[in-house]
LOVORO-395855 format. One record per residue: x, y, z of N, C-alpha, C, O, CB in turn. Coordinates in steps of 0.02 Angstrom, whole numbers, padded with zeros to 5 digits, always signed. Glycine has a CB too. Example, Ala and Ser with C-alpha at 12.3 -4.5 7.8 and 13.67 -1.06 7.14 Angstrom:
% residues 2
+00660-00284+00390+00615-00225+00390+00660-00165+00390+00712-00166+00423+00565-00224+00452;+00642-00112+00354+00684-00053+00357+00645+00002+00394+00670+00057+00402+00704-00030+00286;
***
This chain:
% residues 211
+03668+05993+05084+03739+06002+05100+03760+05948+05150+03731+05943+05204+03753+06073+05128;+03811+05910+05133+03836+05857+05177+03894+05884+05218+03942+05911+05190+03858+05794+05136;+03889+05878+05283+03940+05903+05328+03993+05849+05340+03976+05793+05359+03909+05927+05396;+04056+05867+05330+04111+05818+05332+04163+05840+05383+04183+05898+05385+04143+05810+05263;+04184+05793+05425+04240+05802+05471+04296+05754+05450+04283+05702+05421+04219+05790+05545;+04358+05773+05466+04416+05732+05447+04457+05717+05509+04477+05762+05545+04459+05769+05394;+04471+05653+05521+04518+05635+05574+04585+05618+05541+04588+05583+05490+04491+05576+05617;+04638+05642+05573+04703+05643+05539+04707+05703+05494+04739+05702+05441+04715+05578+05499;+04674+05757+05515+04663+05816+05473+04726+05851+05452+04728+05883+05399+04618+05864+05508;+04779+05847+05492+04840+05884+05477+04893+05841+05442+04948+05865+05428+04869+05912+05541;+04877+05778+05429+04922+05735+05392+04918+05746+05317+04879+05788+05294+04908+05662+05408;+04957+05709+05279+04959+05717+05206+04892+05703+05175+04867+05743+05135+05013+05672+05176;+04863+05645+05191+04798+05627+05163+04743+05672+05190+04699+05693+05153+04782+05554+05176;+04745+05687+05254+04694+05728+05285+04691+05797+05253+04637+05823+05240+04707+05736+05359;+04749+05827+05240+04751+05892+05208+04724+05889+05137+04688+05934+05115+04823+05919+05207;+04741+05836+05101+04716+05828+05033+04640+05820+05032+04605+05850+04991+04748+05767+04999;+04614+05779+05078+04542+05770+05083+04508+05835+05102+04455+05853+05075+04525+05715+05134;+04537+05871+05150+04509+05935+05170+04503+05983+05112+04453+06019+05106+04551+05966+05224;+04553+05985+05069+04552+06029+05010+04495+06009+04963+04459+06052+04937+04620+06027+04973;+04487+05944+04951+04435+05920+04907+04366+05938+04935+04322+05962+04899+04440+05844+04896;+04356+05926+05000+04292+05941+05031+04278+06015+05029+04222+06037+05015+04291+05915+05104;+04329+06055+05044+04320+06128+05046+04302+06156+04977+04266+06206+04972+04384+06161+05071;+04326+06124+04924+04312+06147+04856+04246+06122+04828+04220+06149+04780+04368+06125+04810;+04218+06069+04859+04157+06038+04832+04095+06080+04849+04086+06099+04906+04149+05966+04860;+04053+06095+04799+03994+06137+04812+03941+06105+04855+03901+06140+04886+03964+06157+04747;+03940+06038+04858+03887+06004+04896+03913+05975+04962+03877+05937+04995+03858+05948+04854;+03974+05993+04981+04003+05970+05044+04023+06030+05087+04043+06082+05061+04063+05924+05032;+04017+06021+05153+04039+06073+05200+04090+06044+05248+04075+05997+05284+03978+06103+05238;+04149+06072+05249+04201+06051+05296+04187+06083+05364+04185+06144+05369+04272+06069+05270;+04179+06041+05416+04164+06069+05482+04224+06069+05528+04221+06096+05584+04107+06029+05514;+04279+06039+05506+04339+06037+05548+04367+05966+05552+04350+05923+05511+04325+06063+05617;+04409+05955+05602+04439+05889+05608+04475+05878+05673+04474+05921+05718+04486+05878+05552;+04506+05820+05678+04545+05802+05737+04614+05778+05715+04623+05756+05659+04509+05747+05779;+04662+05784+05760+04729+05761+05747+04764+05755+05815+04734+05769+05867+04769+05809+05698;+04828+05735+05815+04863+05729+05879+04880+05797+05908+04897+05803+05967+04928+05689+05869;+04875+05849+05866+04889+05917+05890+04835+05964+05864+04798+05948+05818+04959+05941+05868;+04830+06023+05894+04783+06073+05872+04806+06107+05808+04866+06106+05792+04771+06126+05927;+04760+06136+05772+04778+06172+05711+04715+06195+05675+04661+06198+05703+04821+06129+05666;+04724+06210+05611+04667+06228+05569+04673+06192+05503+04727+06176+05479+04664+06305+05558;+04615+06180+05473+04611+06147+05407+04565+06189+05364+04504+06187+05370+04585+06073+05413;+04596+06228+05319+04558+06273+05275+04509+06316+05315+04450+06322+05298+04521+06232+05222;+04535+06345+05368+04497+06392+05408+04453+06361+05461+04420+06397+05499+04456+06432+05364;+04451+06295+05465+04410+06261+05515+04454+06231+05570+04510+06210+05557+04366+06206+05481;+04427+06228+05630+04466+06207+05687+04482+06133+05685+04440+06091+05668+04429+06224+05752;+04544+06117+05703+04566+06048+05713+04582+06040+05787+04625+06076+05813+04627+06029+05667;+04548+05993+05820+04557+05984+05892+04595+05920+05906+04597+05876+05863+04488+05984+05928;+04625+05913+05965+04659+05850+05982+04612+05790+05980+04553+05796+05999+04691+05856+06052;+04637+05734+05958+04596+05674+05950+04562+05652+06014+04509+05622+06013+04637+05618+05923;+04593+05668+06071+04564+05649+06136+04497+05682+06147+04458+05659+06189+04612+05667+06192;+04482+05736+06111+04420+05773+06120+04370+05758+06064+04325+05799+06051+04433+05847+06123;+04376+05701+06031+04335+05688+05972+04260+05685+05988+04220+05708+05948+04356+05623+05939;+04241+05657+06045+04170+05653+06062+04139+05723+06067+04086+05736+06038+04160+05616+06128;+04172+05768+06102+04147+05836+06109+04146+05871+06041+04100+05908+06026+04191+05876+06158;+04197+05858+06000+04201+05888+05933+04142+05865+05890+04111+05906+05856+04267+05869+05899;+04126+05801+05891+04071+05775+05850+04004+05802+05874+03961+05817+05834+04071+05698+05852;+03996+05807+05940+03934+05835+05966+03925+05908+05946+03870+05930+05930+03932+05829+06043;+03980+05946+05947+03976+06017+05932+03966+06031+05857+03926+06074+05839+04039+06052+05955;+04001+05994+05814+04000+06009+05742+03946+05970+05704+03926+05991+05650+04068+05995+05712;+03923+05914+05732+03870+05873+05704+03882+05856+05630+03840+05870+05588+03803+05910+05710;+03938+05825+05614+03951+05806+05544+03906+05747+05524+03884+05708+05566+04025+05787+05534;+03893+05742+05459+03858+05683+05432+03906+05626+05422+03888+05567+05429+03823+05701+05366;+03969+05643+05405+04019+05592+05389+04086+05610+05422+04106+05668+05422+04028+05585+05313;+04119+05560+05450+04188+05567+05473+04233+05527+05427+04223+05466+05419+04196+05544+05548;+04281+05560+05397+04330+05526+05354+04394+05517+05394+04423+05566+05419+04344+05567+05288;+04416+05455+05401+04474+05439+05444+04533+05414+05404+04529+05362+05371+04454+05388+05497;+04588+05451+05407+04653+05429+05381+04704+05442+05436+04737+05494+05435+04672+05465+05313;+04710+05396+05483+04755+05405+05540+04801+05345+05545+04829+05323+05494+04715+05416+05606;+04808+05317+05604+04843+05254+05614+04794+05207+05650+04744+05230+05678+04909+05263+05656;+04810+05143+05650+04761+05093+05672+04733+05106+05742+04672+05106+05751+04792+05025+05669;+04777+05117+05791+04754+05125+05860+04708+05186+05866+04657+05183+05900+04813+05132+05907;+04727+05242+05834+04686+05302+05837+04620+05292+05800+04568+05315+05823+04724+05362+05807;+04623+05258+05743+04563+05248+05703+04511+05208+05741+04451+05222+05736+04581+05213+05638;+04532+05158+05779+04484+05119+05818+04444+05164+05865+04383+05158+05869+04521+05064+05859;+04479+05209+05900+04444+05254+05945+04400+05304+05908+04345+05320+05930+04495+05292+05989;+04423+05327+05850+04383+05374+05810+04320+05340+05785+04266+05370+05784+04425+05400+05752;+04326+05278+05763+04269+05240+05738+04218+05229+05794+04158+05236+05784+04292+05173+05709;+04242+05211+05853+04197+05200+05909+04161+05265+05927+04102+05265+05944+04235+05173+05970;+04197+05321+05925+04167+05386+05940+04114+05404+05888+04060+05428+05906+04220+05441+05943;+04128+05392+05825+04079+05406+05772+04017+05364+05782+03961+05389+05774+04110+05392+05703;+04025+05300+05799+03968+05257+05810+03926+05282+05869+03865+05281+05866+03990+05185+05823;+03959+05304+05922+03923+05330+05981+03883+05393+05963+03830+05405+05993+03972+05347+06037;+03907+05431+05915+03876+05495+05898+03836+05491+05833+03816+05543+05805+03928+05548+05893;+03825+05430+05808+03783+05419+05749+03810+05457+05688+03771+05489+05651+03711+05441+05763;+03875+05452+05677+03907+05485+05619+03932+05431+05571+03968+05385+05592+03967+05530+05643;+03912+05435+05508+03934+05387+05458+04009+05391+05448+04040+05442+05463+03897+05398+05391;+04038+05338+05422+04111+05332+05418+04137+05315+05349+04107+05274+05313+04135+05280+05467;+04192+05346+05331+04234+05324+05275+04304+05316+05304+04334+05365+05328+04232+05375+05214;+04331+05255+05302+04394+05240+05335+04445+05214+05284+04434+05162+05252+04385+05189+05393;+04500+05250+05277+04554+05228+05234+04616+05209+05272+04668+05193+05242+04571+05282+05185;+04612+05209+05338+04669+05189+05380+04683+05115+05371+04637+05075+05362+04654+05205+05455;+04746+05096+05373+04765+05026+05365+04806+05003+05426+04821+05042+05471+04806+05016+05300;+04824+04939+05426+04867+04912+05478+04830+04885+05538+04860+04874+05591+04913+04964+05501;+04763+04872+05531+04725+04846+05588+04744+04774+05603+04755+04734+05557+04650+04852+05574;+04749+04757+05667+04758+04688+05687+04690+04653+05684+04639+04685+05675+04788+04683+05759;+04690+04587+05690+04627+04549+05690+04584+04571+05748+04523+04578+05740+04641+04474+05694;+04614+04582+05806+04576+04604+05864+04545+04673+05853+04487+04684+05870+04621+04606+05927;+04583+04719+05824+04556+04785+05809+04500+04781+05758+04450+04818+05763+04612+04831+05784;+04507+04737+05710+04454+04727+05660+04389+04704+05692+04335+04727+05673+04475+04677+05608;+04394+04660+05741+04334+04637+05777+04302+04693+05817+04241+04699+05820+04351+04578+05823;+04343+04734+05849+04318+04792+05887+04280+04839+05841+04226+04864+05858+04375+04829+05923;+04308+04851+05782+04275+04896+05734+04209+04867+05711+04159+04902+05710+04321+04907+05673;+04208+04803+05693+04146+04772+05671+04092+04776+05725+04034+04790+05711+04158+04699+05652;+04112+04763+05786+04065+04767+05842+04037+04837+05851+03979+04846+05868+04098+04743+05906;+04080+04887+05841+04059+04957+05852+04009+04980+05799+03961+05016+05815+04119+05003+05852;+04020+04961+05736+03979+04990+05682+03920+04946+05663+03872+04971+05633+04022+05001+05622;+03921+04882+05680+03868+04837+05658+03800+04859+05685+03791+04865+05746+03883+04765+05680;+03754+04872+05640+03687+04893+05659+03685+04962+05688+03634+04983+05717+03660+04846+05708;+03740+05000+05682+03744+05066+05713+03748+05122+05663+03703+05164+05660+03805+05068+05759;+03800+05123+05622+03810+05177+05573+03833+05149+05506+03865+05096+05505+03861+05229+05600;+03817+05183+05451+03845+05162+05386+03920+05173+05386+03945+05222+05414+03812+05202+05328;+03957+05127+05355+04030+05133+05354+04058+05102+05290+04037+05048+05270+04061+05099+05416;+04105+05137+05260+04144+05111+05204+04216+05108+05228+04246+05159+05243+04136+05154+05139;+04244+05047+05231+04312+05038+05255+04351+05000+05201+04332+04944+05182+04313+04999+05323;+04404+05030+05177+04443+04999+05124+04516+05018+05131+04533+05072+05153+04417+05019+05054;+04560+04971+05112+04631+04986+05113+04653+05028+05054+04708+05055+05053+04671+04921+05115;+04609+05034+05003+04625+05075+04945+04562+05091+04906+04525+05046+04887+04677+05039+04899;+04548+05155+04895+04487+05177+04861+04499+05190+04787+04452+05209+04752+04460+05239+04894;+04559+05181+04762+04574+05193+04692+04536+05145+04647+04535+05085+04660+04650+05187+04680;+04506+05171+04594+04471+05129+04545+04521+05080+04514+04506+05020+04506+04438+05172+04490;+04580+05105+04496+04630+05062+04466+04651+05004+04510+04659+04948+04487+04690+05102+04447;+04660+05018+04575+04681+04965+04621+04625+04914+04630+04639+04854+04634+04700+04996+04690;+04563+04936+04632+04508+04888+04638+04503+04844+04577+04487+04784+04583+04442+04925+04649;+04516+04871+04517+04520+04830+04457+04579+04782+04462+04574+04723+04444+04525+04873+04394;+04636+04807+04486+04696+04766+04496+04680+04706+04542+04702+04651+04528+04753+04808+04526;+04643+04718+04596+04625+04663+04641+04586+04608+04603+04597+04549+04614+04583+04689+04700;+04540+04629+04559+04501+04580+04521+04545+04542+04472+04535+04483+04460+04444+04614+04484;+04595+04576+04444+04642+04542+04399+04684+04491+04438+04698+04436+04413+04688+04593+04364;+04704+04509+04499+04740+04462+04542+04697+04401+04557+04721+04344+04555+04762+04496+04608;+04633+04413+04571+04587+04357+04585+04583+04310+04525+04586+04249+04533+04517+04384+04603;+04575+04338+04465+04570+04297+04405+04635+04259+04392+04633+04200+04374+04552+04340+04345;+04691+04292+04401+04756+04259+04391+04765+04201+04440+04791+04149+04422+04813+04309+04398;+04744+04211+04502+04750+04158+04553+04709+04097+04533+04730+04041+04544+04728+04184+04622;+04650+04109+04505+04608+04052+04484+04641+04012+04428+04637+03951+04426+04540+04078+04461;+04675+04048+04382+04704+04015+04324+04775+03989+04337+04797+03942+04305+04705+04062+04266;+04811+04021+04384+04882+04006+04394+04896+03987+04466+04949+04003+04493+04925+04067+04374;+04850+03952+04496+04857+03936+04567+04916+03892+04584+04937+03890+04642+04796+03904+04590;+04942+03855+04535+04999+03811+04549+05066+03846+04535+05119+03814+04540+04994+03748+04507;+05065+03909+04518+05126+03947+04507+05153+03973+04574+05117+03978+04623+05114+04006+04458;+05218+03988+04575+05247+04022+04633+05222+04095+04633+05217+04126+04580+05326+04020+04632;+05206+04120+04693+05177+04187+04698+05218+04229+04746+05233+04208+04802+05103+04183+04721;+05235+04289+04724+05271+04338+04765+05235+04405+04761+05216+04427+04707+05345+04344+04742;+05226+04437+04819+05194+04502+04822+05245+04554+04846+05276+04545+04898+05131+04501+04870;+05254+04607+04807+05301+04660+04825+05265+04727+04824+05228+04742+04778+05361+04661+04775;+05277+04767+04876+05248+04834+04878+05301+04885+04898+05347+04869+04937+05188+04837+04927;+05295+04946+04871+05343+04999+04886+05305+05063+04902+05257+05081+04868+05391+05011+04827;+05326+05097+04955+05296+05160+04976+05350+05209+04999+05408+05191+05007+05244+05149+05032;+05329+05271+05010+05373+05324+05034+05402+05307+05103+05376+05265+05139+05336+05391+05037;+05455+05341+05120+05492+05327+05182+05451+05339+05245+05468+05313+05299+05555+05369+05185;+05396+05378+05240+05358+05396+05300+05303+05346+05317+05273+05350+05371+05328+05464+05291;+05289+05299+05272+05235+05251+05286+05257+05205+05343+05311+05176+05341+05218+05210+05223;+05214+05199+05393+05234+05163+05454+05217+05089+05452+05256+05049+05478+05200+05195+05513;+05160+05070+05423+05140+05000+05425+05168+04962+05365+05171+04988+05309+05064+04993+05427;+05187+04900+05377+05213+04856+05324+05194+04784+05340+05201+04763+05398+05290+04864+05315;+05170+04746+05291+05155+04769+05223+05095+04816+05222+05059+04822+05271+05142+04709+05178;+05085+04849+05166+05032+04898+05160+04963+04866+05164+04957+04805+05156+05039+04937+05094;+04913+04906+05178+04845+04880+05179+04824+04852+05112+04789+04801+05109+04796+04935+05199;+04847+04883+05058+04831+04857+04991+04863+04789+04981+04831+04744+04952+04856+04906+04937;+04925+04780+05004+04957+04715+04998+04921+04662+05041+04915+04605+05020+05031+04720+05020;+04898+04682+05099+04860+04635+05141+04796+04614+05107+04775+04556+05113+04845+04667+05209;+04763+04660+05071+04703+04642+05034+04721+04593+04978+04683+04546+04965+04669+04704+05005;+04777+04603+04945+04801+04555+04895+04808+04486+04925+04786+04436+04896+04868+04578+04864;+04839+04482+04984+04848+04417+05017+04782+04386+05036+04774+04325+05031+04892+04426+05080;+04733+04426+05057+04667+04400+05073+04634+04370+05011+04603+04317+05014+04623+04455+05103;+04641+04405+04954+04612+04380+04892+04645+04313+04872+04610+04267+04853+04622+04431+04835;+04711+04309+04878+04746+04247+04862+04723+04190+04908+04714+04134+04885+04821+04256+04867;+04714+04204+04972+04691+04153+05019+04620+04131+05001+04604+04071+05006+04693+04179+05091;+04578+04178+04981+04509+04161+04963+04507+04114+04903+04466+04068+04900+04469+04224+04948;+04551+04125+04855+04550+04086+04793+04590+04021+04799+04573+03972+04766+04577+04127+04737;+04643+04021+04839+04689+03964+04840+04690+03926+04906+04724+03875+04911+04758+03988+04825;+04653+03950+04956+04660+03922+05023+04718+03956+05057+04764+03982+05024+04671+03845+05020;+04717+03957+05122+04768+03994+05159+04836+03960+05152+04844+03901+05165+04749+04000+05233;+04885+03999+05132+04954+03974+05125+05000+04011+05173+04985+04067+05195+04978+03983+05052;+05055+03979+05189+05105+04012+05231+05131+04075+05196+05141+04075+05135+05163+03964+05248;+05142+04128+05235+05171+04190+05209+05242+04196+05236+05254+04188+05295+05127+04252+05228;+05289+04211+05192+05358+04223+05211+05374+04296+05197+05370+04319+05140+05408+04176+05172;+05390+04333+05250+05401+04405+05245+05476+04419+05238+05513+04420+05287+05372+04442+05307;+05498+04429+05175+05568+04437+05161+05604+04370+05164+05576+04322+05191+05600+04487+05210;+05663+04367+05138+05701+04304+05140+05773+04319+05156+05801+04371+05135+05694+04266+05073;+05804+04273+05192+05876+04279+05207+05903+04210+05220+05868+04166+05245+05889+04327+05268;+05966+04199+05203+05997+04135+05217+05978+04082+05167+05956+04097+05111+05979+04113+05286;+05987+04019+05187+05974+03962+05144+05905+03934+05160+05893+03913+05217+06029+03907+05153;+05860+03934+05111+05793+03908+05123+05763+03884+05058+05768+03918+05007+05748+03963+05156;+05733+03826+05059+05700+03798+05000+05628+03822+04997+05594+03826+05048+05703+03721+05000;+05606+03839+04937+05537+03862+04929+05489+03802+04937+05501+03749+04909+05526+03896+04860;+05435+03812+04976+05390+03756+04991+05317+03776+04980+05273+03756+05019+05400+03732+05063;+05303+03815+04928+05234+03831+04912+05207+03891+04949+05147+03906+04943+05192+03774+04926;+05249+03926+04986+05226+03985+05022+05218+04044+04975+05238+04042+04917+05276+04003+05078;+05187+04098+05000+05183+04161+04964+05234+04209+04995+05232+04221+05055+05111+04191+04967;+05279+04234+04954+05329+04282+04978+05300+04352+04979+05264+04372+04933+05392+04280+04935;+05316+04390+05031+05291+04458+05039+05350+04504+05054+05390+04491+05098+05238+04462+05096;+05355+04559+05016+05412+04603+05022+05389+04676+05024+05347+04696+04983+05461+04592+04963;+05416+04715+05070+05398+04786+05078+05460+04829+05069+05512+04816+05099+05365+04799+05146;+05454+04880+05027+05508+04928+05014+05485+04997+05039+05429+05017+05026+05526+04930+04938;+05529+05032+05074+05514+05100+05097+05571+05147+05076+05629+05135+05092+05504+05101+05175;+05553+05200+05040+05604+05247+05020+05577+05305+04980+05526+05299+04946+05657+05212+04980;+05611+05361+04984+05594+05419+04944+05522+05442+04954+05496+05440+05010+05605+05404+04872;+05491+05464+04899+05422+05488+04903+05375+05445+04861+05326+05470+04834+05418+05560+04879;+05389+05380+04857+05348+05334+04817+05276+05335+04845+05265+05321+04904+05377+05262+04819;+05229+05352+04802+05159+05355+04824+05132+05286+04840+05099+05276+04891+05115+05388+04770;+05148+05237+04798+05126+05169+04811+05133+05127+04748+05107+05147+04695+05053+05167+04836;+05166+05071+04752+05176+05027+04695+05169+04955+04719+05200+04935+04768+05246+05038+04662;+05127+04916+04685+05113+04847+04705+05122+04800+04646+05097+04814+04591+05042+04841+04735;+05157+04745+04657+05168+04696+04605+05152+04626+04633+05173+04609+04688+05241+04699+04579;+05115+04587+04594+05104+04517+04610+05136+04475+04554+05115+04480+04497+05027+04500+04618;+05186+04436+04572+05222+04395+04524+05195+04323+04527+05196+04292+04580+05298+04396+04537;+05172+04297+04469+05155+04227+04462+05208+04196+04418+05214+04213+04359+05082+04217+04431;+05247+04150+04445+05304+04122+04409+05298+04047+04403+05293+04011+04454+05371+04141+04443;+05297+04022+04341+05296+03950+04329+05358+03929+04291+05399+03971+04272+05233+03930+04290;+05366+03865+04281+05423+03841+04242+05419+03867+04170+05367+03860+04137+05426+03764+04242;+05472+03899+04147+05477+03927+04080+05431+03988+04070+05424+04011+04014+05461+03875+04029;+05400+04014+04124+05358+04074+04118+05373+04120+04176+05343+04174+04181+05283+04056+04117;
***
């Protein structure tokens, strides 16, 4: 039986993960952390400030984190201190935060960190990579749309798309939205839409002359 804790336990993703873990015959939900106290399928959720004590008391094998970048950094460091493996789906990390995370987990605990765990999205990333190799001289625009409550923009999935394009084409200037009079100069355009309850939609446009 694998013991699982959830940080961001009372959020939309945290609640969904808690339900999946609670229903799984080979997993045991031990509780979670969030910005406020509560319960997750009958298990205690404690304030994030008490995560070290929570991990020591519940002794989970894995901490699943879906929070925000600043909170996730502290949760990851706490998990590393307490020898708890990590699955992190939080996005919006700065370069500095990324370095802190790498330093915390390197040689310390197993960790899977991804901006998107969907099989379809991972296949989509590979299709973007292949298109970039074949259509590198085309104009490229990246557009993503999410629900009104998503705080970070562009999304972590869109940032991964940009990383893939940079890997294949070399680093190009990114233009975030456009306004006024401006001539296109080989940059990659990036656009974020927030509205309604859109779960997540990502488009990469490769545009050439007559195509």
